[in-house]
C-alpha positions, 0 to 999 in steps of 0.5 A: 075948446071941447077938442075943436080943431079950429076948422072952418069946414064946420061953419061952411055948410051953414054959410052956404045955406044963409048964402042961398036964403036970399028970399027967406024961403028956407030959414027965418030971420030968427034962424039966421040970426041964431046961426050968425051968433053961434059962428060969431062965438067960434071965431076966437077958436077958428083958424082964419087969417081975417078974424076981424073982417069975419067977426064984423060980417057975423055980427051984422048978420045977427042984428035985427032989422036986416032983410034976407038979402043982406044976410045972405051977402054977408054970408057970401062975403065971408065964404069968399075970405075963407076961399081966398085963405084956402087958396093961399094956403094951397098955393104957398107951401108955408101958407103965406 
């Protein structure tokens, strides 16, 4: 898609911002929901091991009515999934 290489590095920055936004001091609900929807659209093009779990968390993050803390929690869980994937790939030469 438009020369996008599937790297997750691009979304990690946004997920970190959302993770640190537990009280809504920096990002509004509307902004977090927009980021969630935008990242959700990218999941099919991302090189991730567990896309269904990431899609579920992004979809939840994008729904109306959640407090900032819950959106922050979802972002943190996605970051943990991505970190686990990176550790697996770095510890095994074939990435499995």
